[in-house]
N, C-alpha and C positions, 0 to 999 in steps of 0.2 A: 738366627740371622734371617733377614728379609731379602727377597729377590724382587728386583724391578724389571718388569717386562715392558719394552718400548716398541712402538712402530711409528710410522709417519703421522698417525692421527690420534693416538691415545697411549695411555700407560696404565699399568696396574701394579700395585705393590702387594706381594703375597708374603705373609708371615706364616711359615710352615710350623712354627711351634704352637700357635694357638688357632691356626686355620682362619685367620682374618685377612681381609683384603682392604686395600685403601688406594688412593690416588696420590700422585706426587705432582703438585702444581708447578708449572713452569715459572721461571723467574723473568722479570722485566729485563730485557737486554738493552734496549735504547742505544745500540751501537751505531755511531755515525760513520766511523772509518776504522779500518784495520790496516796497519802498515807492517811489513815484514822487514826487519832490520837486516840489511845485506852485510853489515860490518858493525863492530863496536862503535857506539856514538853517544853523544850527549844530546838529549832531547829537551827543548825548551818549548813549553806549551803556554799559550795565553788566550783567554777569552773573557772580555770585560774586566772585571776586578779580579778574576781568578787567574793564577799562574802556578805552574809547577815545572820542576826540572827533574829529569830521570836519566840515569845512565843505563844503557842497554847493551847487550852483547849480540853477536851475530846470531841470527835466527830467532831472536826474541820478537814477540808480537807486541805492537804498540796499539792499544785500543783507545779510541776517542769516543766518548759518549755525547749524545746530543741532548739528553734530558738534564736540565739544570738542577734537578732535585738530588743528583748524586754528589756526594762529598768529593770524591775523586773523579774528575772529569777526564783524566788520562791515566792509563795504567800500563805496565809492561807484564806480559804473560809468557811463560815458557810452556810449550806444548809440542813435543816432537810429532805427534799424530796430526795436529792442526797444521803445522808447518809442512809436513809431508803432503797433506791434501792440497795446500796452496801451491806448492812447488809442482806437483803433478798437474794441477789445473793450468798453471802458467805455462808449463811445457806443452800441453795439448793446444792451448790458445796460440802459442808461438808457431807450432807446427801447422796449424790451420791457416795462419797468416802467410806462412812461407808457401804453402800449397796454393793459396789463392793468388799470390804474387807470381808464382811459377806459371799458373794457368793464364794469367793476364799477359805475361810476357810471351807466351807461346801463341797467342791469338794474333792473327795477321789481319789488318784491315785492307780494304781495296781502294782507298782514296788516293793513294800515290802522291801525297803532299810532302813537302819538306819538313813541316812542323811535327809530323807524327813519327814517333820512334819505332812503331810497329809496322810501318808501311812496307808493302812488297815492292813498290815502284821505286 
């Protein structure tokens, strides 16, 4: 069995049976958009002459490719780890927005005009 070692910048494949090493080339991703299905739904995709319909379940990932060389320009993928990453990211972003809004609401201006909702006057 071979072992693949990865980091952010490179990789190496080690075959412990014959002590050889190799590289694993990354694949062309060409991802245009990734959508997370919030519920089961029917997806209808169209681009020029190409069209495809998919049925997806909650937490399926809908991947749209921008490279016209791909036979399947839209696919559905199941990945609990990828979905967990996206949900964690979305949660952090929402918390940051709420903190920002909270900070904005707590700031008081000194203009004392009727149009400003944060005025002290």
